[in-house]
Every structure is written in structure tokens, then in C-alpha cells.
C-alpha positions as CSV (number, residue, x, y, z in Angstrom):
1,M,-5.0,-44.3,-8.7
2,D,-1.6,-42.9,-7.6
3,E,-0.8,-41.5,-4.4
4,T,-1.2,-37.8,-5.5
5,T,-4.5,-38.0,-7.6
6,A,-6.0,-40.1,-4.5
7,T,-4.7,-37.1,-1.8
8,S,-6.2,-34.5,-4.4
9,T,-9.3,-36.3,-4.6
10,A,-9.6,-36.8,-0.8
11,V,-8.5,-32.8,-0.2
12,G,-11.2,-31.9,-2.9
13,E,-13.9,-34.2,-1.1
14,F,-12.8,-32.0,2.4
15,L,-13.7,-28.8,1.1
16,A,-16.4,-29.3,-0.2
17,L,-17.8,-30.3,2.8
18,L,-16.4,-27.5,4.3
19,A,-17.7,-25.0,1.8
20,G,-21.1,-26.7,2.4
21,T,-21.0,-26.0,5.9
22,P,-23.8,-23.4,7.5
23,L,-21.9,-20.5,9.2
24,D,-25.1,-19.0,10.7
25,G,-24.7,-21.4,13.7
26,L,-21.3,-20.3,15.0
27,T,-20.4,-17.7,17.8
28,D,-18.4,-14.7,16.9
29,E,-15.5,-16.1,18.0
30,Q,-15.8,-19.2,15.9
31,L,-16.7,-17.7,13.1
32,C,-13.2,-15.5,13.2
33,A,-11.4,-18.9,14.0
34,Q,-12.9,-19.9,10.9
35,T,-12.1,-17.4,8.7
36,I,-8.8,-17.4,9.8
37,E,-8.4,-21.6,9.2
38,V,-10.1,-21.3,6.0
39,E,-7.8,-18.5,4.9
40,R,-4.7,-20.4,5.5
41,L,-6.1,-23.9,3.8
42,G,-6.4,-21.0,1.1
43,R,-2.8,-20.1,1.3
44,L,-1.4,-24.0,0.5
45,L,-3.7,-24.4,-2.0
46,D,-2.4,-21.1,-4.0
47,A,1.1,-22.8,-3.2
48,A,0.2,-25.5,-5.1
49,R,-1.4,-23.5,-7.9
50,V,1.8,-21.5,-8.3
51,S,4.2,-24.9,-7.9
52,A,1.7,-26.6,-11.0
53,A,2.1,-23.7,-13.1
54,A,5.7,-23.0,-12.6
55,E,6.2,-26.9,-13.6
56,L,3.9,-26.7,-16.8
57,A,6.4,-23.7,-17.3
58,D,9.2,-25.3,-17.1
59,R,8.3,-28.7,-19.3
60,S,7.1,-26.0,-22.0
61,R,10.3,-23.8,-21.9
62,Y,11.9,-22.5,-25.3
63,G,13.9,-25.1,-26.6
64,L,12.1,-28.1,-26.0
65,G,10.6,-27.5,-29.6
66,N,8.2,-30.5,-30.6
67,D,8.9,-32.2,-26.8
68,S,7.7,-29.1,-25.2
69,L,4.1,-29.8,-22.9
70,A,2.2,-26.6,-24.4
71,F,3.1,-27.3,-27.8
72,R,1.8,-30.9,-28.0
73,L,-1.4,-29.9,-25.9
74,G,-1.6,-27.4,-28.8
75,Q,-0.9,-24.4,-26.9
76,G,1.3,-21.6,-28.3
77,K,3.2,-21.3,-24.8
78,A,2.8,-22.2,-21.3
79,A,0.7,-19.2,-20.1
80,L,-1.7,-20.4,-22.4
81,L,-1.8,-23.8,-21.2
82,V,-2.5,-22.8,-17.7
83,E,-5.3,-20.6,-18.8
84,A,-6.7,-23.5,-20.9
85,L,-6.5,-26.1,-17.8
86,T,-7.5,-23.8,-14.9
87,R,-9.5,-21.5,-17.2
88,V,-7.9,-18.8,-15.2
89,S,-7.4,-15.0,-17.2
90,P,-4.4,-14.6,-19.0
91,R,-2.9,-12.4,-16.3
92,E,-3.6,-14.7,-13.6
93,A,-1.6,-17.5,-15.5
94,G,1.7,-15.1,-15.9
95,R,1.3,-14.4,-12.5
96,R,1.0,-17.8,-11.3
97,I,4.0,-18.8,-13.5
98,R,6.0,-16.0,-12.6
99,L,5.9,-16.2,-8.9
100,G,6.2,-20.3,-9.0
101,S,9.4,-20.2,-11.3
102,S,11.0,-17.4,-8.9
103,I,10.2,-19.8,-5.9
104,R,11.0,-22.8,-7.9
105,S,13.6,-25.2,-6.9
106,A,16.0,-25.9,-10.1
107,R,17.1,-29.0,-11.0
108,A,20.5,-29.7,-13.4
109,L,20.8,-32.1,-16.0
110,D,22.6,-35.0,-13.7
111,G,19.6,-34.6,-11.2
112,T,21.4,-31.9,-8.9
113,L,18.8,-30.1,-7.0
114,F,19.5,-26.3,-6.2
115,P,17.9,-24.1,-4.1
116,A,15.1,-21.3,-5.2
117,D,16.3,-17.9,-5.6
118,H,14.0,-16.9,-3.0
119,A,14.1,-19.7,-0.2
120,A,12.8,-17.9,2.3
121,V,9.5,-16.9,0.2
122,A,9.3,-20.6,-0.9
123,A,9.3,-21.6,2.2
124,A,6.9,-19.3,3.9
125,V,4.6,-20.3,0.7
126,S,4.8,-24.1,0.7
127,S,3.7,-24.1,4.1
128,G,1.0,-21.5,4.0
129,A,2.6,-19.2,6.5
130,I,2.2,-16.5,3.9
131,G,0.0,-15.8,0.6
132,V,1.1,-15.1,-2.9
133,D,0.1,-11.7,-3.0
134,A,3.0,-10.9,-0.4
135,A,5.1,-13.5,-1.7
136,E,4.4,-11.5,-5.0
137,I,5.6,-8.4,-4.0
138,I,8.5,-9.7,-2.0
139,V,10.0,-10.7,-5.0
140,R,9.3,-8.1,-7.4
141,C,10.8,-5.7,-5.1
142,L,14.0,-8.0,-4.4
143,D,14.6,-8.8,-8.0
144,Q,14.1,-5.2,-9.3
145,A,17.0,-3.9,-6.7
146,A,19.1,-7.1,-7.6
147,Q,18.9,-5.8,-11.4
148,H,21.3,-2.5,-10.4
149,A,23.1,-3.1,-7.0
150,G,24.7,-6.5,-8.8
151,M,25.5,-9.7,-7.4
152,S,28.5,-9.2,-5.3
153,L,28.6,-11.3,-1.9
154,E,27.6,-8.3,-0.1
155,A,24.9,-7.2,-1.9
156,E,23.2,-10.7,-1.8
157,E,23.7,-11.2,1.8
158,N,21.9,-8.2,2.2
159,R,18.8,-9.2,0.0
160,A,18.9,-12.2,2.1
161,V,18.6,-10.0,5.2
162,A,16.0,-8.4,3.6
163,E,14.3,-11.1,2.4
164,Q,14.4,-12.7,5.5
165,A,12.6,-9.4,7.2
166,L,9.9,-9.1,4.9
167,V,8.8,-12.9,5.2
168,E,8.5,-12.2,9.1
169,M,6.4,-9.3,8.8
170,A,4.5,-11.0,6.3
171,E,3.4,-13.8,8.6
172,S,1.5,-11.3,10.5
173,A,0.9,-8.0,8.6
174,T,-1.4,-7.3,5.2
175,A,-0.1,-7.6,1.7
176,D,-0.5,-3.6,1.3
177,E,1.5,-3.1,4.8
178,V,4.2,-5.8,3.4
179,A,4.4,-3.9,0.1
180,V,5.2,-0.5,1.6
181,Q,8.2,-2.2,3.6
182,A,8.8,-4.2,0.3
183,R,9.6,-1.2,-1.9
184,A,11.9,0.6,1.3
185,W,14.1,-2.6,1.6
186,R,14.3,-1.8,-2.5
187,E,15.4,1.4,-1.9
188,A,17.4,0.7,0.9
189,L,19.2,-1.8,-1.2
190,D,19.4,-0.2,-4.6
191,P,19.9,4.0,-3.9
192,D,20.3,4.7,-7.4
193,G,17.7,2.5,-9.0
194,A,14.7,5.3,-8.2
195,E,15.9,7.2,-10.8
196,P,16.1,5.0,-14.2
197,R,12.7,3.6,-12.8
198,D,11.2,7.6,-12.9
199,E,12.2,7.8,-16.7
200,E,10.7,4.6,-17.3
201,I,7.5,5.7,-15.7
202,Y,7.9,9.1,-17.7
203,R,7.7,7.3,-21.0
204,R,4.4,5.5,-19.9
205,R,2.4,8.7,-19.3
206,S,-0.7,8.5,-21.4
207,L,-4.2,9.6,-21.8
208,V,-6.5,8.0,-24.1
209,F,-10.3,8.9,-25.2
210,G,-12.4,6.4,-26.0
211,R,-15.5,6.7,-28.4
212,E,-18.6,8.5,-28.1
213,S,-21.5,6.4,-26.7
214,N,-24.8,7.5,-25.4
215,G,-23.4,11.0,-25.4
216,V,-20.5,10.1,-23.1
217,R,-17.2,9.4,-23.5
218,T,-14.3,7.2,-21.6
219,I,-10.8,8.3,-20.9
220,R,-8.2,5.7,-19.7
221,G,-4.5,6.8,-18.9
222,T,-1.3,6.6,-16.5
223,L,-0.6,9.5,-14.6
224,L,3.3,10.3,-12.9
225,P,3.5,10.2,-9.7
226,V,3.0,14.2,-8.7
227,D,0.2,14.2,-10.8
228,A,-1.3,11.5,-8.8
229,A,-0.2,12.8,-5.9
230,L,-1.9,16.3,-6.3
231,L,-4.9,14.8,-8.1
232,Q,-5.4,12.4,-4.9
233,S,-5.0,15.1,-2.6
234,A,-7.5,17.4,-4.0
235,I,-9.7,14.5,-3.9
236,D,-8.8,13.6,-0.5
237,E,-9.4,17.0,0.5
238,A,-13.4,17.2,-1.0
239,E,-14.1,13.8,0.4
240,K,-13.1,14.2,4.1
241,P,-16.6,13.7,6.0
242,G,-17.8,16.8,7.7
243,N,-16.6,19.1,4.6
244,T,-18.7,21.4,2.8
245,P,-19.7,19.6,-0.2
246,R,-17.0,21.2,-3.4
247,F,-17.6,21.7,-6.9
248,L,-21.4,21.3,-6.7
249,A,-23.3,21.9,-10.2
250,E,-26.1,24.2,-9.1
251,D,-28.9,21.6,-9.6
252,D,-27.3,19.5,-7.6
253,E,-27.0,22.1,-4.8
254,A,-30.7,23.2,-5.4
255,R,-32.0,19.6,-4.8
256,G,-29.8,18.9,-1.7
257,V,-30.4,22.0,0.0
258,R,-32.8,21.5,3.0
259,T,-33.9,23.3,6.0
260,I,-33.8,21.9,9.6
261,I,-34.7,23.0,13.4
262,D,-31.6,23.0,15.9
263,D,-32.8,23.7,19.3
264,G,-35.8,25.7,17.8
265,E,-33.1,27.6,15.1
266,E,-34.1,27.1,11.6
267,K,-31.1,26.1,9.8
268,T,-29.8,25.2,6.2
269,E,-27.6,22.4,5.1
270,I,-26.6,20.9,1.4
271,V,-26.9,17.5,1.0
272,D,-24.7,15.7,-1.3
273,D,-26.4,13.0,-3.0
274,R,-23.7,12.7,-5.8
275,T,-22.7,9.2,-6.0
276,R,-18.5,8.4,-4.7
277,D,-17.5,8.1,-8.5
278,Q,-19.4,11.2,-9.6
279,R,-18.4,13.6,-6.5
280,R,-14.7,12.5,-7.7
281,Y,-15.5,13.4,-11.8
282,D,-16.9,17.0,-10.4
283,V,-13.6,17.5,-8.3
284,F,-11.4,16.5,-11.3
285,A,-13.8,18.6,-14.1
286,G,-13.5,21.6,-11.7
287,L,-9.9,21.8,-11.5
288,L,-9.5,21.5,-15.3
289,N,-11.3,24.4,-16.1
290,V,-9.7,26.2,-13.4
291,G,-6.6,25.4,-15.5
292,I,-8.2,26.4,-18.8
293,R,-9.8,29.4,-17.5
294,A,-5.9,30.4,-16.5
295,S,-4.2,33.0,-18.9
296,G,-1.1,31.0,-20.3
297,N,1.3,34.3,-19.2
298,A,-0.2,35.1,-15.9
299,K,0.2,33.2,-12.5
300,V,-2.8,32.0,-10.8
301,E,-3.0,31.0,-7.0
302,V,-3.4,27.6,-6.8
303,R,-2.4,25.8,-3.3
304,S,-1.0,22.4,-3.8
305,T,-2.0,20.4,-1.0
306,A,0.0,17.4,-1.6
307,Q,2.6,16.6,0.9
308,V,6.2,15.5,-0.1
309,T,8.5,13.7,2.1
310,A,12.0,13.7,0.7
311,V,13.7,10.3,3.0
312,V,16.9,11.2,2.5
313,G,19.8,12.3,4.7
314,L,21.2,15.6,4.6
315,D,24.5,14.4,2.7
316,D,22.3,12.4,0.0
317,L,19.8,15.5,-0.4
318,E,23.0,17.9,-1.3
319,R,24.7,14.4,-3.7
320,G,21.2,14.3,-5.1
321,T,20.6,10.7,-4.2
322,G,18.1,8.7,-2.4
323,V,14.3,8.7,-2.5
324,G,10.9,10.0,-1.3
325,W,7.6,9.8,-1.7
326,F,3.9,11.6,-2.8
327,D,1.0,11.2,-0.5
328,G,-1.4,8.8,-1.8
329,V,1.5,7.2,-4.2
330,D,3.0,3.7,-2.9
331,E,6.0,3.7,-5.5
332,P,9.0,6.0,-4.5
333,V,10.4,8.4,-6.7
334,S,14.1,9.6,-6.9
335,V,15.2,13.3,-5.1
336,Q,15.3,14.5,-8.9
337,T,11.4,14.0,-9.4
338,I,10.8,15.6,-5.9
339,E,13.5,19.0,-6.3
340,Q,11.0,19.6,-9.8
341,L,7.8,19.8,-7.5
342,V,9.9,21.7,-5.0
343,C,10.9,24.1,-7.8
344,S,7.4,24.6,-8.5
345,N,6.0,24.8,-5.5
346,G,8.0,25.4,-2.6
347,K,9.0,23.4,0.2
348,S,8.6,22.8,4.1
349,L,11.1,21.2,5.9
350,V,10.7,19.2,8.8
351,V,13.5,18.0,11.1
352,M,13.4,14.6,11.4
353,G,15.3,12.9,14.9
354,E,17.7,9.7,14.6
355,K,15.0,7.7,15.1
356,G,12.8,9.3,12.3
357,E,10.9,11.0,15.3
358,P,9.5,14.7,14.3
359,L,11.2,17.4,16.8
360,Y,9.3,20.1,18.6
361,L,7.7,22.8,16.8
362,Y,4.8,24.3,19.3
363,R,3.6,24.0,22.8
364,G,0.9,25.2,24.5
365,R,-1.8,25.3,21.6
366,R,-5.3,22.9,22.2
367,Y,-5.5,22.4,18.7
368,F,-2.6,21.0,16.0
369,T,-1.5,23.7,13.8
370,E,-1.4,23.0,9.8
371,Q,2.5,22.6,10.5
372,Q,2.1,20.3,13.2
373,M,-0.3,18.1,11.2
374,Q,1.9,18.4,8.2
375,A,4.9,16.8,10.9
376,L,2.2,14.3,11.9
377,A,1.7,12.9,8.3
378,V,5.3,12.7,7.6
379,R,6.0,10.7,10.7
380,D,2.7,8.6,11.0
381,G,1.6,8.6,7.1
382,G,-2.0,8.5,7.7
383,C,-4.7,7.0,10.2
384,V,-2.0,5.1,12.5
385,W,-4.6,2.5,13.6
386,P,-3.5,-0.8,12.4
387,G,-5.1,-2.3,9.2
388,C,-6.4,1.4,8.3
389,H,-5.7,3.3,5.2
390,S,-7.2,6.4,5.9
391,P,-5.5,8.9,4.3
392,S,-3.8,12.0,6.7
393,A,-5.9,14.2,4.7
394,W,-9.0,12.6,6.4
395,A,-7.7,12.2,10.0
396,D,-7.6,13.9,13.3
397,G,-4.9,15.1,15.5
398,H,-5.2,13.5,18.9
399,H,-3.8,13.7,22.3
400,V,-2.0,11.0,23.7
401,R,-2.1,12.5,26.7
402,E,-5.3,14.0,27.0
403,Y,-5.0,17.6,26.7
404,E,-7.8,18.1,29.9
405,R,-7.9,15.7,31.4
406,D,-4.2,14.9,31.6
407,H,-3.2,18.3,31.0
408,G,-1.2,16.8,27.8
409,P,0.6,19.6,25.7
410,T,0.1,20.1,22.1
411,N,3.2,18.7,20.7
412,I,3.8,16.6,17.7
413,D,5.3,14.3,20.3
414,N,2.2,14.3,21.8
415,G,0.1,13.9,18.9
416,V,-1.1,10.8,16.5
417,L,-3.3,10.7,13.1
418,L,-6.4,9.0,13.9
419,C,-9.5,9.0,10.8
420,P,-12.6,9.6,12.5
421,H,-13.5,6.4,13.3
422,H,-10.9,4.7,14.8
423,H,-10.7,8.4,17.1
424,R,-14.0,7.7,18.5
425,M,-12.9,3.9,18.8
426,L,-9.7,4.7,21.0
427,H,-12.1,6.8,23.1
428,H,-14.6,4.5,23.5
429,S,-12.6,1.3,23.9
430,D,-10.3,-0.5,26.2
431,Y,-7.6,0.2,24.1
432,E,-4.6,2.8,25.1
433,M,-2.0,4.8,23.7
434,K,1.4,5.9,25.1
435,M,4.5,7.6,23.0
436,V,8.0,6.0,23.4
437,G,11.2,8.2,21.8
438,G,8.6,10.1,20.0
439,R,6.7,7.2,18.3
440,P,3.1,6.0,18.8
441,Y,2.4,2.8,20.3
442,L,-1.1,0.8,20.8
443,I,-1.7,-1.1,24.0
444,P,-4.5,-4.1,23.1
445,P,-6.6,-5.0,25.6
446,V,-6.3,-8.2,28.2
447,F,-9.1,-10.0,26.1
448,I,-7.2,-9.5,22.7
449,D,-3.1,-9.7,24.3
450,A,-2.8,-10.9,27.8
451,D,0.4,-9.3,28.4
452,R,-0.8,-6.2,26.4
453,T,2.1,-6.0,24.4
454,P,2.7,-2.5,22.5
455,I,2.3,-2.2,19.0
456,L,4.3,0.1,17.2
457,L,2.3,2.7,15.0
458,G,2.4,4.3,11.6
459,R,3.1,3.7,8.3
460,S,6.0,6.2,7.4
461,R,8.2,5.8,5.2
462,I,11.1,7.5,6.2
463,G,11.0,5.6,9.3
464,V,11.1,2.7,8.1
465,N,14.0,3.7,5.7
466,L,16.5,5.1,8.2
467,A,15.6,1.7,10.3
468,L,16.9,-0.3,7.1
469,G,19.6,1.6,6.5
470,R,20.8,1.0,10.0
471,R,20.4,-2.7,9.6
472,L,22.3,-3.0,6.7
473,T,25.3,-0.9,8.2
């Protein structure tokens, strides 16, 4: 038995033992530590998987003819060989090959070893420091930036700065959080790339009707960013906890009405027993019916609840360059796409400081106004609590310096967005918040961080874009 096979066998026996170990006897702290360690081992196994897939692809590359490994094993190409050997899906086989090939060191015919195109990602993946999900989005966004930004020495140096920053972030952040930063880096590296991507996305729009089965039909499709943002905004508004159910059919409403006694007073409330998917369908159908009933020549009073954030400097905006984001849509769009929406729905201007902080709007009010909540949504991008992905439509405005106790003003530099769950958690835990330079910071309890190091909060793409621009200049 060769050394590699012996090592793999020993590792397999250890993992089998680990997987069969009962966890119900662990304390909470031990269970959390075990989860972290198992995930680290999983990242190392994933690194070995993508490495093996890349090597299989290299030995099955086009041009080898009958010497191709895939051909000799009866497979038409490398992806089919990986699929046959591992029993994974075609999509997963292709993903492993793409990532593995992107972070694989190449060897010339004379034996010279060239470093990987993404050396920082390769080192982090092979050591188990970052997962393949984060690695994949980093590689994809940097490669997209390279398509238009060119291969000049300056462009390569900027991409190296971006890669290192993203790898460092991926060592402590979730893959979704890394994705937001990676897309922002892509736009900072290649500010002219958004417009051609917009055109590509526009060509991919589609709506496909399936065959009728048992009285219903399936549909599937691909939405443009602006349409996805409008639909997502309507769904978020309808699903916000505490809101009166919208687009509720008469039969559903009749079944859901109940009478309760509150302090001796009889009250009637509507209980929504629809599933989440049913609620979303009813929102979609309700919007569709409104559009069908509208006259083709008459204007209909339909208010868009989607928030559009233009992440551009004034000069870029005047020149028609730069990018922006729609709430609920991760991929940025060009200024031209934003201008199209503004033309149809108007705009609301939020003036930002040089660090990405909103400037004063109002003072002295107990509740945040609609305009202030919009400014907070621009800055925070939804609930600011680390790891929470609740959209801004679900969030409450929280006074960092308490309104009643500390006489904190109702200004946007004293407010943050928190979903109801984390709003309550902040008020009933040892966590604290403070504002520094118009940005919110979370201070963890001593038992989590003995130094109580403040954590910058928020998922604003504006702040990210401004910061990245300063790093590249």
C-alpha cells in the first residue's frame, strides 16, 4: 500500500469514528467547539476534492486524444469522469473542476512549476482556512473583473490587493458576506464592466409555462434585477411580522377570523393560515390582477417600494458611469439601468459623507420618519446584526443612544436597522452599541470577547464601494 493510500485509509477510519460519536453528552460549549472543528476538517476534505477534480481534468484535457484519462475510462470528458467516480451531480462535478483548475499550480513540459493564478485563495483553501463556497465567489468575481480591466501591471496589483483582502475576510465571515464584498471589489476593479453584464442579463430574461397537471401549471423563469427587486419588495412588505395579511382570499379570510377577549373587550383579528409559498403566490397573483385591470392608456397609482441605491460619485453619475444596487438583489447594475428606473418611478436623493455615513435629515422626533428609514436602509442594507439577512423592509429603527433614558435624538446618525428578533436581543442582553463617525458598532459581552472589541456593522454596498475606491487610489 502506497503512502497516499495509507494516509487516506487512516483519515477515513478517523472520520468514520468521528461521525459515529454521539453528541448528546456534550456541553453547549463542547458542542460548539466540535461543530467548528468538524467544519475545519470538512474544508480540508473539500480542498482535497477540488484538487483531485482538477488533476483529473488536466489528465483528460483536450488534445491528449486516446491518452486522455477520461477517454481511456470510457467517458467523453473530465466532468463525466468526476461524476462517475464520485457519484456527485454534474453541476457539482463542474464546480469542483472550475475551482480546482483556477487555484491549481501549473507545470511546464520541462518540469517548471508555475504558481496558481489565485495564489492567496489556493493557499487558504489548501490549509482549510476558507471554504470552497467563499473561494469560488472570490475567484469568479476577480476573473470577471480581469475580462475588461486588462492585464496591466497596475491592474494585476489591484487584483492581488483585492484577493488578499477577500481571503482575510473569508477566514471569519460567511460566504454570503464575502460575496457582497467580492462583487463590490469587482466593480471597483472594473467600473466599466457593469454595462455589458446588464446587456447579458437582459438577454437571459425568460418566462416558461409548464404543462398542466391535475388542474395546475408550473412556471419558471429568469427575472431582470429591477423586476426581481420590485417583486421581492412587495413580498417583503406583505411578509413583515405584524402586518395585516394582504391579498387574502375571502374563503381564507373567513376561516381565519377569530374573536378574542382583551381586558374584557371583544376584538376580532385575522389569523393567516397560509403557508409562506401560498402567501407569496397570492402577492404575485394580486399584483398580476392589478396590472391586467389597468387601462393601457391610463396611468395607475402604483407605488414602488423598491429602494435603489446608486453607488457612484457625483462626477461618475454625471458621466453615466459606476454601479448601483436594488434591495433584495445581490448583483450590481449599471447607472444606465438605474436611470431607466428613475425615469419611470422618480428618485429620492440621500447625501452621504466621505466615509459613507448619511448626513442629518431630521431632529427631535420620537419615531424615525419614512425618509430616515430609507437613509438607514441605504447605510445598513437591512438588519445590522452580524449574520442576520433580514431585509430593510422587516427592520425597526433603533435609537443607539436611548431616546427616553439617555435623551438620544431621532437622527439617522443615532439610528440603526434591527429586525424584531435582534432588536429585542439587544435590549435584553449584555451587547452594547455605539456610533462612531456615523457608523454603528456592536460591542460584544466580556464572556465572548474579553477585550470587547467593537465590530463595524451594516451591509451597505455604498460604504464598501467608497472604501475600496480609497484603497485602490
